C-alpha positions in Angstrom: -2.3 65.9 39.9 -1.2 68.5 37.4 -2.9 71.9 38.1 -5.3 73.2 35.5 -6.0 76.9 35.5 -8.7 78.7 33.5 -8.5 82.4 32.8 -11.9 83.9 31.8 -12.1 87.4 30.3 -15.3 89.0 29.1 -14.8 90.5 25.6 -14.9 94.3 25.5 -17.1 93.9 28.6 -18.6 97.4 29.1 -19.0 98.0 25.4 -20.5 94.6 24.9 -23.1 95.2 27.6 -24.1 98.5 25.9 -24.4 96.7 22.5 -26.5 94.0 24.1 -28.9 96.5 25.7 -29.0 98.8 22.6 -28.9 96.6 19.5 -28.7 99.6 17.2 -25.1 100.0 18.4 -23.9 96.6 17.2 -21.2 96.8 14.7 -20.4 100.4 15.5 -17.3 101.8 17.1 -18.6 101.9 20.7 -16.3 103.6 23.2 -17.3 103.6 26.9 -15.9 106.4 29.0 -13.9 109.3 27.8 -17.0 111.5 27.5 -15.3 114.3 29.4 -12.1 116.3 28.7 -10.1 114.3 31.3 -11.8 111.0 30.8 -10.1 107.8 29.7 -11.5 104.9 27.7 -13.0 102.3 30.0 -13.8 99.8 27.1 -13.8 99.8 23.3 -15.7 97.5 21.0 -13.7 95.5 18.5 -15.0 97.8 15.8 -13.4 100.7 17.7 -10.2 98.8 18.3 -9.7 98.6 14.5 -9.0 102.3 14.7 -6.4 101.8 17.5 -8.6 102.7 20.4 -7.7 100.8 23.6 -8.8 100.8 27.2 -7.1 103.4 29.4 -6.4 105.6 26.4 -7.0 109.3 27.0 -10.3 110.5 25.5 -8.7 113.1 23.3 -6.5 110.5 21.7 -9.5 108.2 21.2 -11.5 110.9 19.5 -8.5 111.7 17.2 -8.2 108.1 16.2 -11.9 107.5 15.9 -14.0 110.7 15.4 -16.9 108.6 14.2 -17.0 106.6 17.4 -20.1 106.4 19.7 -18.9 107.7 23.1 -21.0 106.6 26.0 -20.8 107.4 29.7 -19.8 104.5 32.0 -22.6 102.9 34.0 -20.5 101.1 36.6 -23.4 100.0 38.7 -24.9 98.2 35.7 -21.6 96.6 34.8 -21.0 95.5 38.4 -24.5 93.8 38.4 -23.7 91.9 35.2 -20.3 91.0 36.6 -22.0 89.5 39.6 -24.1 87.3 37.4 -21.0 86.1 35.5 -19.2 85.2 38.7 -22.2 83.2 39.9 -21.8 81.2 36.7 -18.1 80.6 37.4 -19.1 79.2 40.8 -21.0 76.5 39.1 -17.7 75.1 37.8 -15.3 75.6 40.8 -15.3 77.3 44.2 -11.6 78.3 43.7 -12.0 81.7 41.9 -9.7 84.6 42.0 -11.4 87.7 40.7 -9.1 90.2 38.9 -11.6 92.8 37.8 -15.3 93.1 37.0 -14.6 91.3 33.7 -12.0 88.7 34.4 -10.9 86.0 36.8 -8.7 83.0 37.3 -10.4 79.6 38.1 -8.6 76.5 39.4 -10.6 73.8 37.7 -8.2 70.9 38.6 -10.9 69.1 40.6 -13.7 69.8 38.1 -12.4 68.7 34.7 -13.3 65.1 35.2 -17.0 66.0 35.4 -16.9 67.4 31.8 -14.5 65.0 30.1 -11.5 67.3 30.0 -10.3 71.0 30.1 -11.6 72.0 26.7 -15.0 70.5 27.3 -15.2 72.3 30.7 -14.2 75.6 29.1 -16.8 75.2 26.3 -19.5 74.5 28.9 -18.5 77.6 30.8 -18.6 79.8 27.7 -22.1 78.4 26.9 -23.4 79.0 30.4 -22.1 82.6 30.5 -23.8 83.3 27.1 -27.0 81.8 28.4 -27.0 83.8 31.6 -26.0 87.2 30.4 -26.1 87.0 26.5 -22.4 88.0 26.3 -19.2 86.3 25.0 -16.3 85.3 27.2 -12.9 84.2 26.1 -11.1 81.4 28.0 -7.6 80.2 28.2 -6.8 76.9 29.9 -3.2 75.9 30.9 -1.1 74.5 33.7 -0.6 77.8 35.3 -1.8 81.4 35.6 0.8 83.0 33.3 0.1 80.7 30.4 -3.7 80.6 30.9 -3.8 84.4 30.7 -1.7 84.6 27.6 -3.7 81.9 25.9 -6.9 83.7 26.7 -5.5 86.9 25.2 -4.3 85.1 22.1 -7.7 83.5 21.6 -9.8 86.7 21.7 -12.5 87.5 20.8 -14.9 84.8 22.0 -12.0 82.4 22.1 -11.2 79.1 23.7 -7.4 78.3 23.7 -6.2 75.2 25.6 -2.4 74.7 26.2 -1.2 71.3 27.4 2.0 71.1 29.5 4.1 69.9 26.6 2.9 72.8 24.4 3.9 75.6 26.8 7.3 76.4 25.4 6.1 76.3 21.8 3.5 78.9 22.6 5.7 81.2 24.7 9.0 81.2 22.9 8.1 83.5 20.0 6.1 86.0 22.1 7.6 89.5 22.5 8.9 90.3 26.0 6.3 93.0 26.5 3.7 90.3 27.0 5.6 88.8 30.0 4.0 89.5 33.4 5.8 92.4 35.1 7.5 93.8 31.9 6.3 97.4 31.3 7.3 99.7 28.4 10.5 101.0 30.1 11.7 97.5 31.0 10.8 96.4 27.5 13.0 99.1 25.9 15.9 98.2 28.2 15.6 94.5 27.4 15.3 95.0 23.6 18.3 97.3 23.6 20.3 94.5 25.0 19.0 91.9 22.5 16.3 90.3 24.6 13.3 90.5 22.3 11.3 87.3 22.9 10.4 84.9 25.7 12.9 82.5 24.2 15.7 85.1 24.5 14.9 85.6 28.2 14.5 81.9 28.9 18.1 81.3 27.6 19.5 84.4 29.3 22.4 84.3 31.8 21.0 85.5 35.1 24.1 87.7 35.9 23.9 89.5 32.5 20.1 90.0 33.0 20.6 91.3 36.5 22.5 94.3 35.1 19.3 95.3 33.2 16.5 94.4 35.6 18.1 94.0 38.9 16.9 91.3 41.3 14.0 90.4 39.1 16.3 88.6 36.7 15.8 85.0 37.9 12.0 85.5 38.2 11.8 86.8 34.6 13.8 83.9 33.3 11.6 81.4 35.2 8.4 83.0 33.9 9.8 83.1 30.3 10.2 79.4 30.5 6.6 79.0 31.6 7.3 78.2 35.2 4.6 79.9 37.3 3.7 78.3 40.7 1.4 81.0 41.8 -1.9 79.4 43.1 -5.3 80.6 42.3 -6.3 82.4 45.5 -10.0 82.6 46.3 -11.2 85.4 48.6 -7.8 87.2 48.5 -7.6 89.5 51.5 -7.3 93.1 50.5 -4.1 95.0 51.4 -5.6 98.4 51.3 -8.8 100.3 50.5 -8.7 103.5 48.4 -10.6 106.0 46.4 -9.3 108.5 43.8 -10.6 110.8 41.1 -9.3 112.7 38.2 -10.5 116.3 37.9 -12.0 117.8 34.8 -9.7 120.7 35.2 -6.4 121.0 37.1 -6.9 122.2 40.7 -5.0 124.0 43.4 -6.1 123.6 47.0 -9.7 124.8 47.4 -13.2 123.6 47.6 -12.8 121.0 44.8 -9.8 119.3 46.3 -11.1 119.6 49.9 -14.5 118.1 48.8 -12.8 115.2 47.0 -10.6 114.3 50.0 -13.7 114.4 52.2 -15.7 112.3 49.9 -12.9 109.8 49.4 -12.4 109.5 53.2 -16.0 108.7 53.8 -16.1 106.2 50.9 -13.0 104.4 52.2 -14.3 104.3 55.8 -17.7 103.0 54.6 -16.0 100.1 52.7 -13.8 99.3 55.7 -16.8 99.0 58.0 -18.7 96.8 55.5 -15.8 94.3 55.7 -15.4 94.7 59.5 -11.8 96.1 59.0 -9.8 99.0 60.2 -6.5 100.4 59.0 -3.5 101.9 60.6 -1.8 103.7 57.7 -3.4 106.6 55.7 -2.0 107.6 52.4 -2.7 110.7 50.3 -2.0 110.3 46.6 -1.6 113.3 44.3 -0.9 113.3 40.6 0.4 116.6 39.3 -0.7 118.3 36.1 1.0 117.4 32.9 4.7 118.2 32.3 6.7 117.6 29.2 9.6 115.2 29.4 12.6 116.2 27.2 15.4 114.2 25.6 17.9 113.0 28.1 15.7 113.2 31.2 15.4 110.1 33.4 12.3 108.5 34.7 13.7 109.0 38.2 12.3 112.6 38.0 8.8 111.1 37.8 9.0 108.1 40.1 10.3 106.9 43.4 13.4 105.2 41.9 14.2 101.6 41.0 16.0 99.9 38.2 13.7 101.3 35.4 13.7 104.7 36.9 17.4 105.1 36.3 17.3 104.6 32.6 17.0 107.6 30.2 13.9 107.9 28.0 12.3 110.1 25.4 8.6 110.5 25.8 5.8 113.1 25.6 3.7 114.1 28.6 4.2 112.8 32.1 2.1 113.2 35.2 4.4 113.2 38.3 3.0 111.2 41.3 3.4 112.3 44.9 2.4 110.2 47.9 2.5 110.9 51.6 1.6 108.5 54.4 1.1 108.5 58.2 0.7 105.5 60.5 -1.6 105.9 63.5 -1.1 104.4 66.9 -4.5 102.6 66.6 -6.3 101.4 63.5 -9.4 103.2 62.4 -12.5 103.1 60.2 -13.6 106.6 61.2 -14.0 108.9 58.2 -13.3 112.0 60.3 -9.9 110.6 61.4 -9.0 109.6 57.8 -10.0 113.0 56.5 -8.1 114.8 59.2 -4.9 112.9 58.5 -5.3 113.3 54.8 -5.6 117.1 55.2 -2.5 117.1 57.5 -0.6 115.2 54.8 -1.6 117.7 52.2 -0.4 120.6 54.4 2.9 118.9 55.1 3.5 118.0 51.4 4.1 121.6 50.4 2.6 121.0 47.0 1.9 124.2 45.1 1.6 122.9 41.6 -1.8 122.3 39.9 -3.3 118.9 40.7 -4.8 116.4 38.2 -5.8 113.6 40.5 -6.2 113.1 44.3 -6.7 109.9 46.2 -7.0 108.6 49.7 -6.2 105.1 50.9 -6.0 103.1 54.1 -3.6 100.1 54.6 -2.1 97.9 57.3 -5.5 96.4 57.9 -6.8 94.4 60.9 -10.1 93.0 61.9 -12.3 95.5 63.7 -12.8 93.3 66.7 -9.0 93.1 67.2 -8.9 96.9 67.4 -11.3 97.6 70.2 -8.7 97.8 73.0 -8.1 101.5 73.9 -4.9 102.8 75.3 -4.6 103.3 79.0 -4.3 107.0 78.3 -7.5 107.2 76.1 -9.9 108.3 78.7 -12.6 110.8 79.5 -13.7 113.2 76.8 -11.5 111.5 74.2 -13.1 108.2 75.0 -16.6 109.7 74.6 -15.6 111.2 71.3 -14.4 107.9 70.0 -17.6 106.2 71.2 -19.8 108.7 69.3 -17.7 108.4 66.2 -17.9 104.6 66.4 -21.7 104.8 66.4 -22.1 107.5 63.7 -20.5 105.6 60.9 -22.5 102.4 61.3 -25.7 104.5 61.7 -25.0 106.2 58.3 -24.3 102.8 56.8 -27.6 101.5 58.0 -29.5 104.4 56.5 -27.8 103.9 53.1 -28.5 100.1 53.3 -32.2 100.7 53.9 -32.9 103.7 51.7 -30.1 103.6 49.1 -26.7 105.3 48.5 -28.4 108.6 47.6 -30.2 108.8 51.0 -27.3 110.7 52.5 -25.2 113.4 50.8 -22.1 114.9 52.2 -22.4 118.6 52.7 -19.2 119.1 50.6 -20.6 117.1 47.7 -18.8 114.1 46.3 -16.9 114.6 43.0 -18.2 112.9 39.8 -15.8 110.1 38.9 -14.7 110.6 35.3 -12.3 107.6 35.4 -14.5 104.8 36.9 -12.6 101.7 38.1 -13.2 98.4 36.5 -11.8 96.5 39.5 -13.9 94.6 41.9 -13.6 96.8 45.1 -13.7 95.2 48.5 -16.5 96.5 50.7 -18.8 97.5 47.8 
C-alpha cells in the first residue's frame, strides 16, 4: 500500500493563541517573544509577517521592521497545554505520530484514510476537529512522503489543505527554489546557485560527481530528495538522543555569578528531565556562544564553525556569534545534577574562554535506561558508594516535592536564569 503522510502545522501558533484569548488583538501585528534586548521572535501573526517579521528574528530587527507591533512575552506553559490538546486530536486519526515541535507533527495516516473516504477528506476532518477542540486553525499537507507533505503544508498556509498525489509530486517540486529543500541552508544555497543549481529540477537532473564538488557526500541524497524520493518513515515516540538546556543572556557575560548560576540551573533541569524518563547519560557537553563579532569580506565560515563543506566557502555577512562546545564522557552514566554541574564547570575551566559570552548551555547524551546503569564498578566502594547512594535518593526526592507542590516549590540557591529565548520544541522529560 502506498504510504500516505500528513504534515500538520498550527498557523502562527503562539500568536494565534494570544489572539484567541485576547480578541482585541485580532488583526493586529502580534509578535510573541523579543520583549527583551536579546530576545528573538517566537511567533508572528500574519499581520506582522506582512512587515517582514519572522520567527527566530532578533527582536531589534523585528522592532525596526514593525514598530507598531504588539510585542508580548512568551507563555510557554500555556502554549504547551494547548499543544497537548492538539496532539490528543491527532491521536483520534492515527497512532503513528511524530511530533516535531509544539506546533507541528507528521502523521502516517495510511491505515486511516479508508475510514474517511480519502486523504483530503481525512485532512478536512482533522482540521475541523482541531478548530472545534482549541478554536485555532491548522494547515495540512498530504503526500506520499514527509518531504512533499511538509512542502505542501507550507505552500498551503495559512489555514490550508494541500493534497499531492504520487503522480503530481514532480510538478509540485520542480519549480521550487533549492533553499526549500530539506538540509539546504543559506550557505549551501549560495554555493548551489553560483554553480547554476537554482531549482529542484536543476538538482534532480544534476550529475552526482559535479554536485559532489559543491556539497560533498550529500550529493546523491540531495538529488534523490529533489526528485521527491523520501523513504523516511513517520517515527512515533522517537527516542531522544540528548537532553539539554540553554539560555541567552540579556547582556554579554564573563565568568561570574550569572554564568555559574545558569550552568547550575541547566544541570538541575537536565537531570530532572532524565529522571522523569528513567534515563541516564554518559557524555556531558558545555555549549558556549560568544558575543557578536563582525565578519569581513573574504573571511570563511570555518572561523565560526567546526568545518565541513559549507565551512570552507567564503562569505560576506554581518554579525556572527562563534560557537564553542566541549564534552567529556564519564565511565558510568548519570542523572545526578551535582555530577553534571561539576563536569560542566571543569569543561569551562579547561576551555580557556576569556571572551564575553552570549549564551550558555548544558546537555547530556549517550543515553541508557536507568535500570541498566545500576551496576557499580568493583572499585566504587565505601564512602564513595555512600555518596552515590545519597545522591541517588536526593534527586527523586526533589522531583516528588515538585510533582506534589508544583515547580515553584523548590528554588535553587543560585537562582535559575529567566529564559528570554523559550524553545518551541517538545522537550522529553517535561
